[in-house]
C-alpha positions, 0 to 999 in steps of 0.5 A: 500500500502506497501512502501517496500518489503513485507519481511520488514513487516514480521519480527519475532523480537526475531529472526531478531532483530530490522530491519523491523517490524512484521506489517503483522503478526498482527491479524488485518492484516490477512484479509487486501489486500496489494499492495507491490513492492515485495509481498509474492507469497503464500499470496492470499491477496497480489498483487505485483506492479511495482517499480516506474521507471524514466518515468511518461508519462503525456499523450497518446502522451508522451507514444507513442513517447517514444515507438517509440523512444526506438523501433528505438534506435540504441544500441551499446552494447549486454548487460548492467549490473548496480550494485555496484563494490564490493570487491571479495566475495565468491559466490557473484552472482552480483560479477560474473556478474560484472566480466563477464561484465568487461571482455566483455567490448566491448559487455557489458555496465557497470555502477557502481552505488556505492555511490562514483562513481554514480554521474549522477543518473538515467541519466547514468543508462537509457543511459546504458539501451538505449545503450544495447539490453539486461540488466542483472537482478540479484536478489535484495539485499532485495528480488528477485526483484529490481527497475532496472527491470522496468527501463530496460524495460522502456528503451526498453532493454530485461531483463535477469533473473537468478531466476524465482522468480524475476518476473515470479511469481510476476507481473502476472497482468502486464507482458506477460503470456509467459515469453520467449516472452519478457525476457531471463532466465539463471539459476543462478546455471549454471552461477556459474558453468561457463556458459558465459552470452555473449555466451548465448545472442549472440545465439539470432538472430536479428529477435528474439531480435526485437520480444522480444523488440516489446513485451516489448515496447507493455507492457510498459504502464502497468508498468509505473505510469502516472503523477497523475493529467493527466493519459492516455486516453483508455490506462491502466497504472500500477495504473489502473491495480493495482486497478482493481486487488485489486477489483477483489481480494476483490470480490473473497475473499468476495465470498469465505467467503460467500461460507464458511458461507453457508457451516458452515466453 
């Protein structure tokens, strides 16, 4: 299990300097199955697993009650954006989303998570996500994914993605197959060229929003980690699914090796 995104362990020191390591480039790691919060989608031995969220249910009751709560929650904003308030930087995508959110202050719930302003921690973030139908999810600073994707869905908010690599090619074991059933995709290039996020989201009717939220809430147990000493009865959490995926990948890898040996390759 890697504690950070896969890219932090694939550095070429002579190119990238001292940040990260070349751990995964070492010969001994070439046949090891890895689990990471953001894996390499082209590496057949890596599995992307959800970031730990703020919610760790202790029982079936906990998760059923939370699902009921987020389904019935009254939401006062169309969408939310959680991110650092940045100085203007040319072509900074988070800055573009921040500007659109601040411009639409009656429609968008903005949370500045910069170190000087972010005093209430996860409580402020979860409140914003619980208050909003949609939540904007730009790519992370270190890769395409970020933890807030899972906080968003735990709160029953519908994620809005701007790069398909953010989730659609990463978490196949944990997410619905049909991307449009639980999320909205707006191409980042379109936003840079003037697409108004608010207008796109306003195009979804109330029934469409509730159908997507229902799908998010249905899959919620699959991307949360239960309290280790307890677990759920007859419900699989992210840990269960990750272990099943690892064992399946191991069996497939061993079978390919067996066939290769039979063929003399």
